[in-house]
PyMOL Python script that loads the backbone (N, CA, C, O; Angstrom):
from pymol import cmd

cmd.read_pdbstr("""\
ATOM      1  N   MET A   1     -30.835-170.856  37.006  1.00  0.00           N
ATOM      2  CA  MET A   1     -29.539-170.577  36.443  1.00  0.00           C
ATOM      3  C   MET A   1     -29.577-169.170  35.845  1.00  0.00           C
ATOM      4  O   MET A   1     -30.562-168.792  35.210  1.00  0.00           O
ATOM      5  N   SER A   2     -28.572-168.442  36.033  1.00  0.00           N
ATOM      6  CA  SER A   2     -28.545-167.067  35.543  1.00  0.00           C
ATOM      7  C   SER A   2     -28.192-167.028  34.056  1.00  0.00           C
ATOM      8  O   SER A   2     -27.724-168.014  33.487  1.00  0.00           O
ATOM      9  N   THR A   3     -28.420-165.894  33.453  1.00  0.00           N
ATOM     10  CA  THR A   3     -28.125-165.707  32.033  1.00  0.00           C
ATOM     11  C   THR A   3     -26.633-165.852  31.771  1.00  0.00           C
ATOM     12  O   THR A   3     -26.235-166.426  30.756  1.00  0.00           O
ATOM     13  N   THR A   4     -25.827-165.352  32.651  1.00  0.00           N
ATOM     14  CA  THR A   4     -24.370-165.449  32.495  1.00  0.00           C
ATOM     15  C   THR A   4     -23.920-166.900  32.541  1.00  0.00           C
ATOM     16  O   THR A   4     -23.076-167.318  31.749  1.00  0.00           O
ATOM     17  N   ALA A   5     -24.481-167.669  33.466  1.00  0.00           N
ATOM     18  CA  ALA A   5     -24.114-169.082  33.573  1.00  0.00           C
ATOM     19  C   ALA A   5     -24.563-169.848  32.332  1.00  0.00           C
ATOM     20  O   ALA A   5     -23.839-170.721  31.852  1.00  0.00           O
ATOM     21  N   SER A   6     -25.739-169.535  31.811  1.00  0.00           N
ATOM     22  CA  SER A   6     -26.237-170.191  30.593  1.00  0.00           C
ATOM     23  C   SER A   6     -25.336-169.873  29.408  1.00  0.00           C
ATOM     24  O   SER A   6     -25.032-170.749  28.598  1.00  0.00           O
ATOM     25  N   LEU A   7     -24.914-168.628  29.312  1.00  0.00           N
ATOM     26  CA  LEU A   7     -24.028-168.218  28.232  1.00  0.00           C
ATOM     27  C   LEU A   7     -22.688-168.938  28.319  1.00  0.00           C
ATOM     28  O   LEU A   7     -22.151-169.373  27.300  1.00  0.00           O
ATOM     29  N   ARG A   8     -22.150-169.066  29.517  1.00  0.00           N
ATOM     30  CA  ARG A   8     -20.878-169.776  29.701  1.00  0.00           C
ATOM     31  C   ARG A   8     -21.010-171.243  29.306  1.00  0.00           C
ATOM     32  O   ARG A   8     -20.105-171.797  28.683  1.00  0.00           O
ATOM     33  N   MET A   9     -22.123-171.876  29.660  1.00  0.00           N
ATOM     34  CA  MET A   9     -22.331-173.284  29.320  1.00  0.00           C
ATOM     35  C   MET A   9     -22.410-173.459  27.795  1.00  0.00           C
ATOM     36  O   MET A   9     -21.871-174.417  27.240  1.00  0.00           O
ATOM     37  N   CYS A  10     -23.090-172.518  27.131  1.00  0.00           N
ATOM     38  CA  CYS A  10     -23.184-172.592  25.666  1.00  0.00           C
ATOM     39  C   CYS A  10     -21.809-172.480  25.026  1.00  0.00           C
ATOM     40  O   CYS A  10     -21.493-173.223  24.097  1.00  0.00           O
ATOM     41  N   VAL A  11     -21.004-171.571  25.509  1.00  0.00           N
ATOM     42  CA  VAL A  11     -19.662-171.377  24.958  1.00  0.00           C
ATOM     43  C   VAL A  11     -18.800-172.603  25.219  1.00  0.00           C
ATOM     44  O   VAL A  11     -18.057-173.029  24.335  1.00  0.00           O
ATOM     45  N   LEU A  12     -18.882-173.174  26.402  1.00  0.00           N
ATOM     46  CA  LEU A  12     -18.058-174.331  26.749  1.00  0.00           C
ATOM     47  C   LEU A  12     -18.493-175.594  26.007  1.00  0.00           C
ATOM     48  O   LEU A  12     -17.649-176.415  25.647  1.00  0.00           O
ATOM     49  N   LEU A  13     -19.781-175.761  25.776  1.00  0.00           N
ATOM     50  CA  LEU A  13     -20.284-176.991  25.168  1.00  0.00           C
ATOM     51  C   LEU A  13     -20.383-176.935  23.639  1.00  0.00           C
ATOM     52  O   LEU A  13     -20.644-177.955  23.001  1.00  0.00           O
ATOM     53  N   THR A  14     -20.182-175.771  23.058  1.00  0.00           N
ATOM     54  CA  THR A  14     -20.238-175.654  21.601  1.00  0.00           C
ATOM     55  C   THR A  14     -18.993-176.304  20.999  1.00  0.00           C
ATOM     56  O   THR A  14     -17.873-175.987  21.401  1.00  0.00           O
ATOM     57  N   PRO A  15     -19.183-177.223  20.024  1.00  0.00           N
ATOM     58  CA  PRO A  15     -18.007-177.873  19.418  1.00  0.00           C
ATOM     59  C   PRO A  15     -17.189-176.859  18.617  1.00  0.00           C
ATOM     60  O   PRO A  15     -17.729-175.851  18.162  1.00  0.00           O
ATOM     61  N   PRO A  16     -15.905-177.116  18.443  1.00  0.00           N
ATOM     62  CA  PRO A  16     -15.057-176.182  17.691  1.00  0.00           C
ATOM     63  C   PRO A  16     -15.466-176.136  16.220  1.00  0.00           C
ATOM     64  O   PRO A  16     -16.028-177.094  15.690  1.00  0.00           O
ATOM     65  N   ASP A  17     -15.183-175.031  15.582  1.00  0.00           N
ATOM     66  CA  ASP A  17     -15.491-174.852  14.168  1.00  0.00           C
ATOM     67  C   ASP A  17     -14.595-175.765  13.345  1.00  0.00           C
ATOM     68  O   ASP A  17     -13.376-175.758  13.516  1.00  0.00           O
ATOM     69  N   GLU A  18     -15.194-176.553  12.452  1.00  0.00           N
ATOM     70  CA  GLU A  18     -14.434-177.500  11.631  1.00  0.00           C
ATOM     71  C   GLU A  18     -13.970-176.896  10.312  1.00  0.00           C
ATOM     72  O   GLU A  18     -13.386-177.597   9.485  1.00  0.00           O
ATOM     73  N   GLY A  19     -14.217-175.633  10.107  1.00  0.00           N
ATOM     74  CA  GLY A  19     -13.805-174.986   8.865  1.00  0.00           C
ATOM     75  C   GLY A  19     -14.910-175.050   7.833  1.00  0.00           C
ATOM     76  O   GLY A  19     -16.038-175.422   8.156  1.00  0.00           O
ATOM     77  N   PRO A  20     -14.608-174.697   6.602  1.00  0.00           N
ATOM     78  CA  PRO A  20     -15.641-174.674   5.563  1.00  0.00           C
ATOM     79  C   PRO A  20     -16.141-176.085   5.239  1.00  0.00           C
ATOM     80  O   PRO A  20     -15.390-177.058   5.314  1.00  0.00           O
ATOM     81  N   ARG A  21     -17.426-176.172   4.876  1.00  0.00           N
ATOM     82  CA  ARG A  21     -18.005-177.468   4.518  1.00  0.00           C
ATOM     83  C   ARG A  21     -17.569-177.912   3.134  1.00  0.00           C
ATOM     84  O   ARG A  21     -17.531-179.109   2.853  1.00  0.00           O
ATOM     85  N   VAL A  22     -17.244-176.978   2.277  1.00  0.00           N
ATOM     86  CA  VAL A  22     -16.816-177.308   0.921  1.00  0.00           C
ATOM     87  C   VAL A  22     -15.325-177.613   0.956  1.00  0.00           C
ATOM     88  O   VAL A  22     -14.519-176.766   1.340  1.00  0.00           O
ATOM     89  N   LYS A  23     -14.968-178.816   0.557  1.00  0.00           N
ATOM     90  CA  LYS A  23     -13.560-179.227   0.525  1.00  0.00           C
ATOM     91  C   LYS A  23     -13.085-179.236  -0.921  1.00  0.00           C
ATOM     92  O   LYS A  23     -13.891-179.434  -1.830  1.00  0.00           O
ATOM     93  N   GLY A  24     -11.836-179.032  -1.143  1.00  0.00           N
ATOM     94  CA  GLY A  24     -11.289-179.072  -2.493  1.00  0.00           C
ATOM     95  C   GLY A  24     -11.442-177.750  -3.217  1.00  0.00           C
ATOM     96  O   GLY A  24     -11.722-176.713  -2.616  1.00  0.00           O
ATOM     97  N   GLN A  25     -11.251-177.816  -4.531  1.00  0.00           N
ATOM     98  CA  GLN A  25     -11.266-176.606  -5.349  1.00  0.00           C
ATOM     99  C   GLN A  25     -12.700-176.162  -5.615  1.00  0.00           C
ATOM    100  O   GLN A  25     -13.572-176.984  -5.895  1.00  0.00           O
ATOM    101  N   ARG A  26     -12.932-174.874  -5.527  1.00  0.00           N
ATOM    102  CA  ARG A  26     -14.257-174.308  -5.791  1.00  0.00           C
ATOM    103  C   ARG A  26     -14.395-173.957  -7.263  1.00  0.00           C
ATOM    104  O   ARG A  26     -13.406-173.849  -7.987  1.00  0.00           O
ATOM    105  N   ILE A  27     -15.637-173.782  -7.692  1.00  0.00           N
ATOM    106  CA  ILE A  27     -15.904-173.373  -9.066  1.00  0.00           C
ATOM    107  C   ILE A  27     -15.415-171.941  -9.259  1.00  0.00           C
ATOM    108  O   ILE A  27     -15.671-171.062  -8.437  1.00  0.00           O
ATOM    109  N   ARG A  28     -14.708-171.731 -10.365  1.00  0.00           N
ATOM    110  CA  ARG A  28     -14.224-170.392 -10.689  1.00  0.00           C
ATOM    111  C   ARG A  28     -15.022-169.835 -11.862  1.00  0.00           C
ATOM    112  O   ARG A  28     -15.561-170.598 -12.665  1.00  0.00           O
ATOM    113  N   LEU A  29     -15.098-168.541 -11.964  1.00  0.00           N
ATOM    114  CA  LEU A  29     -15.776-167.900 -13.080  1.00  0.00           C
ATOM    115  C   LEU A  29     -15.140-168.316 -14.399  1.00  0.00           C
ATOM    116  O   LEU A  29     -15.846-168.512 -15.388  1.00  0.00           O
ATOM    117  N   GLN A  30     -13.832-168.453 -14.427  1.00  0.00           N
ATOM    118  CA  GLN A  30     -13.128-168.843 -15.652  1.00  0.00           C
ATOM    119  C   GLN A  30     -13.558-170.238 -16.103  1.00  0.00           C
ATOM    120  O   GLN A  30     -13.630-170.491 -17.305  1.00  0.00           O
ATOM    121  N   ASP A  31     -13.848-171.152 -15.167  1.00  0.00           N
ATOM    122  CA  ASP A  31     -14.331-172.488 -15.524  1.00  0.00           C
ATOM    123  C   ASP A  31     -15.643-172.398 -16.296  1.00  0.00           C
ATOM    124  O   ASP A  31     -15.850-173.132 -17.262  1.00  0.00           O
ATOM    125  N   ILE A  32     -16.516-171.513 -15.878  1.00  0.00           N
ATOM    126  CA  ILE A  32     -17.808-171.349 -16.545  1.00  0.00           C
ATOM    127  C   ILE A  32     -17.617-170.701 -17.910  1.00  0.00           C
ATOM    128  O   ILE A  32     -18.233-171.125 -18.888  1.00  0.00           O
ATOM    129  N   ILE A  33     -16.774-169.681 -17.986  1.00  0.00           N
ATOM    130  CA  ILE A  33     -16.509-168.998 -19.256  1.00  0.00           C
ATOM    131  C   ILE A  33     -15.880-169.961 -20.263  1.00  0.00           C
ATOM    132  O   ILE A  33     -16.210-169.918 -21.448  1.00  0.00           O
ATOM    133  N   ASP A  34     -14.979-170.827 -19.801  1.00  0.00           N
ATOM    134  CA  ASP A  34     -14.301-171.780 -20.686  1.00  0.00           C
ATOM    135  C   ASP A  34     -15.193-172.946 -21.105  1.00  0.00           C
ATOM    136  O   ASP A  34     -14.790-173.760 -21.936  1.00  0.00           O
ATOM    137  N   GLY A  35     -16.398-173.038 -20.545  1.00  0.00           N
ATOM    138  CA  GLY A  35     -17.308-174.122 -20.911  1.00  0.00           C
ATOM    139  C   GLY A  35     -17.044-175.419 -20.185  1.00  0.00           C
ATOM    140  O   GLY A  35     -17.492-176.478 -20.626  1.00  0.00           O
ATOM    141  N   GLU A  36     -16.326-175.357 -19.081  1.00  0.00           N
ATOM    142  CA  GLU A  36     -15.994-176.552 -18.306  1.00  0.00           C
ATOM    143  C   GLU A  36     -17.249-177.295 -17.836  1.00  0.00           C
ATOM    144  O   GLU A  36     -17.241-178.520 -17.719  1.00  0.00           O
ATOM    145  N   TYR A  37     -18.306-176.564 -17.573  1.00  0.00           N
ATOM    146  CA  TYR A  37     -19.535-177.158 -17.050  1.00  0.00           C
ATOM    147  C   TYR A  37     -20.663-177.151 -18.076  1.00  0.00           C
ATOM    148  O   TYR A  37     -21.832-177.261 -17.707  1.00  0.00           O
ATOM    149  N   ALA A  38     -20.330-177.025 -19.344  1.00  0.00           N
ATOM    150  CA  ALA A  38     -21.351-177.035 -20.396  1.00  0.00           C
ATOM    151  C   ALA A  38     -21.854-178.464 -20.592  1.00  0.00           C
ATOM    152  O   ALA A  38     -21.062-179.405 -20.542  1.00  0.00           O
ATOM    153  N   PRO A  39     -23.152-178.640 -20.813  1.00  0.00           N
ATOM    154  CA  PRO A  39     -23.677-179.991 -21.027  1.00  0.00           C
ATOM    155  C   PRO A  39     -23.205-180.554 -22.361  1.00  0.00           C
ATOM    156  O   PRO A  39     -22.971-179.815 -23.317  1.00  0.00           O
ATOM    157  N   LYS A  40     -23.073-181.856 -22.406  1.00  0.00           N
ATOM    158  CA  LYS A  40     -22.681-182.511 -23.648  1.00  0.00           C
ATOM    159  C   LYS A  40     -23.881-182.527 -24.593  1.00  0.00           C
ATOM    160  O   LYS A  40     -25.029-182.607 -24.156  1.00  0.00           O
ATOM    161  N   LYS A  41     -23.604-182.451 -25.860  1.00  0.00           N
ATOM    162  CA  LYS A  41     -24.662-182.448 -26.864  1.00  0.00           C
ATOM    163  C   LYS A  41     -25.174-183.876 -27.081  1.00  0.00           C
ATOM    164  O   LYS A  41     -24.433-184.845 -26.916  1.00  0.00           O
ATOM    165  N   LEU A  42     -26.428-183.985 -27.447  1.00  0.00           N
ATOM    166  CA  LEU A  42     -27.028-185.281 -27.742  1.00  0.00           C
ATOM    167  C   LEU A  42     -26.419-185.823 -29.025  1.00  0.00           C
ATOM    168  O   LEU A  42     -26.348-185.116 -30.030  1.00  0.00           O
ATOM    169  N   ASN A  43     -25.980-187.078 -28.993  1.00  0.00           N
ATOM    170  CA  ASN A  43     -25.312-187.644 -30.159  1.00  0.00           C
ATOM    171  C   ASN A  43     -26.031-188.887 -30.661  1.00  0.00           C
ATOM    172  O   ASN A  43     -25.390-189.791 -31.197  1.00  0.00           O
ATOM    173  N   GLY A  44     -27.338-188.950 -30.499  1.00  0.00           N
ATOM    174  CA  GLY A  44     -28.073-190.131 -30.910  1.00  0.00           C
ATOM    175  C   GLY A  44     -29.244-189.803 -31.801  1.00  0.00           C
ATOM    176  O   GLY A  44     -29.581-188.641 -32.030  1.00  0.00           O
ATOM    177  N   SER A  45     -29.863-190.877 -32.303  1.00  0.00           N
ATOM    178  CA  SER A  45     -31.030-190.730 -33.176  1.00  0.00           C
ATOM    179  C   SER A  45     -32.015-191.851 -32.889  1.00  0.00           C
ATOM    180  O   SER A  45     -31.626-192.984 -32.602  1.00  0.00           O
ATOM    181  N   TRP A  46     -33.284-191.521 -32.970  1.00  0.00           N
ATOM    182  CA  TRP A  46     -34.329-192.541 -32.882  1.00  0.00           C
ATOM    183  C   TRP A  46     -34.366-193.257 -34.221  1.00  0.00           C
ATOM    184  O   TRP A  46     -34.498-192.612 -35.261  1.00  0.00           O
ATOM    185  N   ILE A  47     -34.253-194.576 -34.212  1.00  0.00           N
ATOM    186  CA  ILE A  47     -34.308-195.332 -35.467  1.00  0.00           C
ATOM    187  C   ILE A  47     -35.591-196.146 -35.552  1.00  0.00           C
ATOM    188  O   ILE A  47     -35.786-196.897 -36.508  1.00  0.00           O
ATOM    189  N   GLY A  48     -36.438-196.009 -34.596  1.00  0.00           N
ATOM    190  CA  GLY A  48     -37.733-196.678 -34.568  1.00  0.00           C
ATOM    191  C   GLY A  48     -38.535-196.126 -33.407  1.00  0.00           C
ATOM    192  O   GLY A  48     -38.060-195.242 -32.693  1.00  0.00           O
ATOM    193  N   PRO A  49     -39.741-196.630 -33.205  1.00  0.00           N
ATOM    194  CA  PRO A  49     -40.565-196.102 -32.116  1.00  0.00           C
ATOM    195  C   PRO A  49     -40.014-196.415 -30.727  1.00  0.00           C
ATOM    196  O   PRO A  49     -40.356-195.740 -29.756  1.00  0.00           O
ATOM    197  N   ASP A  50     -39.162-197.435 -30.632  1.00  0.00           N
ATOM    198  CA  ASP A  50     -38.660-197.820 -29.314  1.00  0.00           C
ATOM    199  C   ASP A  50     -37.161-198.110 -29.296  1.00  0.00           C
ATOM    200  O   ASP A  50     -36.675-198.735 -28.353  1.00  0.00           O
ATOM    201  N   GLU A  51     -36.416-197.673 -30.312  1.00  0.00           N
ATOM    202  CA  GLU A  51     -34.975-197.913 -30.362  1.00  0.00           C
ATOM    203  C   GLU A  51     -34.224-196.610 -30.601  1.00  0.00           C
ATOM    204  O   GLU A  51     -34.595-195.794 -31.444  1.00  0.00           O
ATOM    205  N   PHE A  52     -33.160-196.447 -29.830  1.00  0.00           N
ATOM    206  CA  PHE A  52     -32.352-195.229 -29.874  1.00  0.00           C
ATOM    207  C   PHE A  52     -30.910-195.621 -30.145  1.00  0.00           C
ATOM    208  O   PHE A  52     -30.330-196.397 -29.386  1.00  0.00           O
ATOM    209  N   LEU A  53     -30.323-195.102 -31.208  1.00  0.00           N
ATOM    210  CA  LEU A  53     -28.941-195.377 -31.598  1.00  0.00           C
ATOM    211  C   LEU A  53     -28.080-194.201 -31.157  1.00  0.00           C
ATOM    212  O   LEU A  53     -28.392-193.054 -31.477  1.00  0.00           O
ATOM    213  N   TYR A  54     -26.994-194.473 -30.422  1.00  0.00           N
ATOM    214  CA  TYR A  54     -26.165-193.389 -29.894  1.00  0.00           C
ATOM    215  C   TYR A  54     -24.739-193.866 -29.654  1.00  0.00           C
ATOM    216  O   TYR A  54     -24.459-195.064 -29.686  1.00  0.00           O
ATOM    217  N   GLN A  55     -23.845-192.918 -29.414  1.00  0.00           N
ATOM    218  CA  GLN A  55     -22.464-193.224 -29.044  1.00  0.00           C
ATOM    219  C   GLN A  55     -22.347-193.024 -27.544  1.00  0.00           C
ATOM    220  O   GLN A  55     -22.569-191.922 -27.043  1.00  0.00           O
ATOM    221  N   ASN A  56     -21.996-194.095 -26.817  1.00  0.00           N
ATOM    222  CA  ASN A  56     -21.919-194.001 -25.357  1.00  0.00           C
ATOM    223  C   ASN A  56     -20.626-193.315 -24.916  1.00  0.00           C
ATOM    224  O   ASN A  56     -19.795-192.948 -25.747  1.00  0.00           O
ATOM    225  N   HIS A  57     -20.464-193.146 -23.617  1.00  0.00           N
ATOM    226  CA  HIS A  57     -19.306-192.393 -23.113  1.00  0.00           C
ATOM    227  C   HIS A  57     -17.981-193.129 -23.288  1.00  0.00           C
ATOM    228  O   HIS A  57     -16.926-192.540 -23.054  1.00  0.00           O
ATOM    229  N   TRP A  58     -18.005-194.402 -23.694  1.00  0.00           N
ATOM    230  CA  TRP A  58     -16.770-195.123 -24.006  1.00  0.00           C
ATOM    231  C   TRP A  58     -16.430-195.013 -25.485  1.00  0.00           C
ATOM    232  O   TRP A  58     -15.377-195.485 -25.914  1.00  0.00           O
ATOM    233  N   GLY A  59     -17.314-194.392 -26.275  1.00  0.00           N
ATOM    234  CA  GLY A  59     -17.076-194.233 -27.698  1.00  0.00           C
ATOM    235  C   GLY A  59     -17.660-195.349 -28.545  1.00  0.00           C
ATOM    236  O   GLY A  59     -17.443-195.373 -29.757  1.00  0.00           O
ATOM    237  N   GLU A  60     -18.391-196.271 -27.942  1.00  0.00           N
ATOM    238  CA  GLU A  60     -19.013-197.365 -28.680  1.00  0.00           C
ATOM    239  C   GLU A  60     -20.347-196.911 -29.278  1.00  0.00           C
ATOM    240  O   GLU A  60     -21.032-196.062 -28.707  1.00  0.00           O
ATOM    241  N   ILE A  61     -20.709-197.482 -30.432  1.00  0.00           N
ATOM    242  CA  ILE A  61     -22.024-197.236 -31.015  1.00  0.00           C
ATOM    243  C   ILE A  61     -22.963-198.277 -30.423  1.00  0.00           C
ATOM    244  O   ILE A  61     -22.746-199.479 -30.574  1.00  0.00           O
ATOM    245  N   SER A  62     -24.010-197.808 -29.749  1.00  0.00           N
ATOM    246  CA  SER A  62     -24.916-198.703 -29.036  1.00  0.00           C
ATOM    247  C   SER A  62     -26.353-198.470 -29.451  1.00  0.00           C
ATOM    248  O   SER A  62     -26.723-197.392 -29.915  1.00  0.00           O
ATOM    249  N   LEU A  63     -27.154-199.512 -29.273  1.00  0.00           N
ATOM    250  CA  LEU A  63     -28.579-199.455 -29.553  1.00  0.00           C
ATOM    251  C   LEU A  63     -29.314-199.693 -28.241  1.00  0.00           C
ATOM    252  O   LEU A  63     -29.124-200.719 -27.588  1.00  0.00           O
ATOM    253  N   LEU A  64     -30.152-198.741 -27.865  1.00  0.00           N
ATOM    254  CA  LEU A  64     -30.905-198.836 -26.617  1.00  0.00           C
ATOM    255  C   LEU A  64     -32.350-199.146 -26.942  1.00  0.00           C
ATOM    256  O   LEU A  64     -33.008-198.400 -27.667  1.00  0.00           O
ATOM    257  N   ASN A  65     -32.848-200.264 -26.395  1.00  0.00           N
ATOM    258  CA  ASN A  65     -34.248-200.633 -26.544  1.00  0.00           C
ATOM    259  C   ASN A  65     -35.008-200.024 -25.377  1.00  0.00           C
ATOM    260  O   ASN A  65     -34.743-200.357 -24.222  1.00  0.00           O
ATOM    261  N   MET A  66     -35.944-199.141 -25.667  1.00  0.00           N
ATOM    262  CA  MET A  66     -36.664-198.423 -24.615  1.00  0.00           C
ATOM    263  C   MET A  66     -37.731-199.274 -23.943  1.00  0.00           C
ATOM    264  O   MET A  66     -38.185-198.931 -22.851  1.00  0.00           O
ATOM    265  N   ASN A  67     -38.145-200.380 -24.567  1.00  0.00           N
ATOM    266  CA  ASN A  67     -39.151-201.244 -23.943  1.00  0.00           C
ATOM    267  C   ASN A  67     -38.606-201.954 -22.716  1.00  0.00           C
ATOM    268  O   ASN A  67     -39.273-202.027 -21.684  1.00  0.00           O
ATOM    269  N   ASN A  68     -37.383-202.480 -22.830  1.00  0.00           N
ATOM    270  CA  ASN A  68     -36.802-203.217 -21.701  1.00  0.00           C
ATOM    271  C   ASN A  68     -35.497-202.590 -21.198  1.00  0.00           C
ATOM    272  O   ASN A  68     -34.828-203.164 -20.339  1.00  0.00           O
ATOM    273  N   LEU A  69     -35.136-201.430 -21.723  1.00  0.00           N
ATOM    274  CA  LEU A  69     -33.925-200.689 -21.335  1.00  0.00           C
ATOM    275  C   LEU A  69     -32.648-201.514 -21.490  1.00  0.00           C
ATOM    276  O   LEU A  69     -31.703-201.365 -20.716  1.00  0.00           O
ATOM    277  N   SER A  70     -32.634-202.383 -22.499  1.00  0.00           N
ATOM    278  CA  SER A  70     -31.422-203.159 -22.765  1.00  0.00           C
ATOM    279  C   SER A  70     -30.562-202.409 -23.780  1.00  0.00           C
ATOM    280  O   SER A  70     -31.071-201.729 -24.672  1.00  0.00           O
ATOM    281  N   GLU A  71     -29.266-202.548 -23.623  1.00  0.00           N
ATOM    282  CA  GLU A  71     -28.313-201.883 -24.509  1.00  0.00           C
ATOM    283  C   GLU A  71     -27.515-202.947 -25.245  1.00  0.00           C
ATOM    284  O   GLU A  71     -27.057-203.919 -24.645  1.00  0.00           O
ATOM    285  N   ARG A  72     -27.353-202.756 -26.540  1.00  0.00           N
ATOM    286  CA  ARG A  72     -26.566-203.683 -27.344  1.00  0.00           C
ATOM    287  C   ARG A  72     -25.505-202.876 -28.076  1.00  0.00           C
ATOM    288  O   ARG A  72     -25.818-201.914 -28.778  1.00  0.00           O
ATOM    289  N   VAL A  73     -24.245-203.274 -27.908  1.00  0.00           N
ATOM    290  CA  VAL A  73     -23.136-202.589 -28.583  1.00  0.00           C
ATOM    291  C   VAL A  73     -23.069-203.098 -30.019  1.00  0.00           C
ATOM    292  O   VAL A  73     -22.912-204.295 -30.256  1.00  0.00           O
ATOM    293  N   LEU A  74     -23.190-202.182 -30.966  1.00  0.00           N
ATOM    294  CA  LEU A  74     -23.132-202.544 -32.382  1.00  0.00           C
ATOM    295  C   LEU A  74     -21.727-202.406 -32.949  1.00  0.00           C
ATOM    296  O   LEU A  74     -21.344-203.145 -33.856  1.00  0.00           O
ATOM    297  N   MET A  75     -20.952-201.454 -32.411  1.00  0.00           N
ATOM    298  CA  MET A  75     -19.586-201.240 -32.872  1.00  0.00           C
ATOM    299  C   MET A  75     -18.743-200.813 -31.675  1.00  0.00           C
ATOM    300  O   MET A  75     -19.076-199.856 -30.977  1.00  0.00           O
ATOM    301  N   SER A  76     -17.655-201.530 -31.449  1.00  0.00           N
ATOM    302  CA  SER A  76     -16.807-201.220 -30.294  1.00  0.00           C
ATOM    303  C   SER A  76     -16.005-199.946 -30.535  1.00  0.00           C
ATOM    304  O   SER A  76     -15.878-199.480 -31.667  1.00  0.00           O
ATOM    305  N   ASN A  77     -15.478-199.404 -29.471  1.00  0.00           N
ATOM    306  CA  ASN A  77     -14.669-198.191 -29.597  1.00  0.00           C
ATOM    307  C   ASN A  77     -13.333-198.479 -30.269  1.00  0.00           C
ATOM    308  O   ASN A  77     -12.734-197.570 -30.843  1.00  0.00           O
ATOM    309  N   THR A  78     -12.852-199.711 -30.214  1.00  0.00           N
ATOM    310  CA  THR A  78     -11.594-200.030 -30.894  1.00  0.00           C
ATOM    311  C   THR A  78     -11.778-199.982 -32.405  1.00  0.00           C
ATOM    312  O   THR A  78     -10.851-199.621 -33.129  1.00  0.00           O
ATOM    313  N   THR A  79     -12.959-200.341 -32.887  1.00  0.00           N
ATOM    314  CA  THR A  79     -13.256-200.237 -34.315  1.00  0.00           C
ATOM    315  C   THR A  79     -13.254-198.780 -34.743  1.00  0.00           C
ATOM    316  O   THR A  79     -12.725-198.432 -35.799  1.00  0.00           O
ATOM    317  N   MET A  80     -13.856-197.926 -33.906  1.00  0.00           N
ATOM    318  CA  MET A  80     -13.921-196.501 -34.219  1.00  0.00           C
ATOM    319  C   MET A  80     -12.523-195.891 -34.266  1.00  0.00           C
ATOM    320  O   MET A  80     -12.229-195.092 -35.156  1.00  0.00           O
ATOM    321  N   VAL A  81     -11.661-196.256 -33.322  1.00  0.00           N
ATOM    322  CA  VAL A  81     -10.309-195.696 -33.258  1.00  0.00           C
ATOM    323  C   VAL A  81      -9.473-196.180 -34.435  1.00  0.00           C
ATOM    324  O   VAL A  81      -8.772-195.384 -35.061  1.00  0.00           O
ATOM    325  N   SER A  82      -9.536-197.476 -34.745  1.00  0.00           N
ATOM    326  CA  SER A  82      -8.692-198.003 -35.817  1.00  0.00           C
ATOM    327  C   SER A  82      -9.133-197.495 -37.184  1.00  0.00           C
ATOM    328  O   SER A  82      -8.290-197.287 -38.056  1.00  0.00           O
ATOM    329  N   SER A  83     -10.436-197.290 -37.394  1.00  0.00           N
ATOM    330  CA  SER A  83     -10.873-196.797 -38.699  1.00  0.00           C
ATOM    331  C   SER A  83     -10.592-195.306 -38.860  1.00  0.00           C
ATOM    332  O   SER A  83     -10.308-194.851 -39.968  1.00  0.00           O
ATOM    333  N   SER A  84     -10.666-194.544 -37.780  1.00  0.00           N
ATOM    334  CA  SER A  84     -10.407-193.107 -37.895  1.00  0.00           C
ATOM    335  C   SER A  84      -8.916-192.797 -37.974  1.00  0.00           C
ATOM    336  O   SER A  84      -8.538-191.742 -38.482  1.00  0.00           O
ATOM    337  N   SER A  85      -8.059-193.698 -37.482  1.00  0.00           N
ATOM    338  CA  SER A  85      -6.623-193.424 -37.516  1.00  0.00           C
ATOM    339  C   SER A  85      -6.056-193.556 -38.927  1.00  0.00           C
ATOM    340  O   SER A  85      -4.997-193.002 -39.220  1.00  0.00           O
ATOM    341  N   GLY A  86      -6.748-194.283 -39.802  1.00  0.00           N
ATOM    342  CA  GLY A  86      -6.270-194.447 -41.162  1.00  0.00           C
ATOM    343  C   GLY A  86      -6.733-193.361 -42.109  1.00  0.00           C
ATOM    344  O   GLY A  86      -6.338-193.352 -43.275  1.00  0.00           O
ATOM    345  N   LEU A  87      -7.555-192.453 -41.638  1.00  0.00           N
ATOM    346  CA  LEU A  87      -8.076-191.396 -42.500  1.00  0.00           C
ATOM    347  C   LEU A  87      -7.030-190.321 -42.745  1.00  0.00           C
ATOM    348  O   LEU A  87      -6.321-189.908 -41.827  1.00  0.00           O
ATOM    349  N   LYS A  88      -6.941-189.876 -43.983  1.00  0.00           N
ATOM    350  CA  LYS A  88      -6.060-188.758 -44.335  1.00  0.00           C
ATOM    351  C   LYS A  88      -6.947-187.586 -44.706  1.00  0.00           C
ATOM    352  O   LYS A  88      -7.802-187.708 -45.583  1.00  0.00           O
ATOM    353  N   LEU A  89      -6.756-186.458 -44.053  1.00  0.00           N
ATOM    354  CA  LEU A  89      -7.571-185.275 -44.347  1.00  0.00           C
ATOM    355  C   LEU A  89      -6.832-184.300 -45.213  1.00  0.00           C
ATOM    356  O   LEU A  89      -7.371-183.248 -45.557  1.00  0.00           O
TER     357      LEU A  89
END
""", "prot")
cmd.dss("prot")
cmd.show_as("cartoon", "prot")
cmd.util.cbc("prot")
cmd.orient("prot")
């Protein structure tokens, strides 16, 4: 097979370009400047050698046992919301 024929076969058999692989909105410099991608700060404390007290992403106060990785909710987020709504600053 000649070089020209090989080139034609490559062009004919190459699938069409599907466009960019990244779909949706791209990261903008302003997003980084505004802190959109900044990590959240740690909001917990070790209260013993194997227990960690923290506020989870639902706003509940939870206790994490590191021995068995069990989590126990000590205060629900509804308690946090109702007690903070009555505060006058």
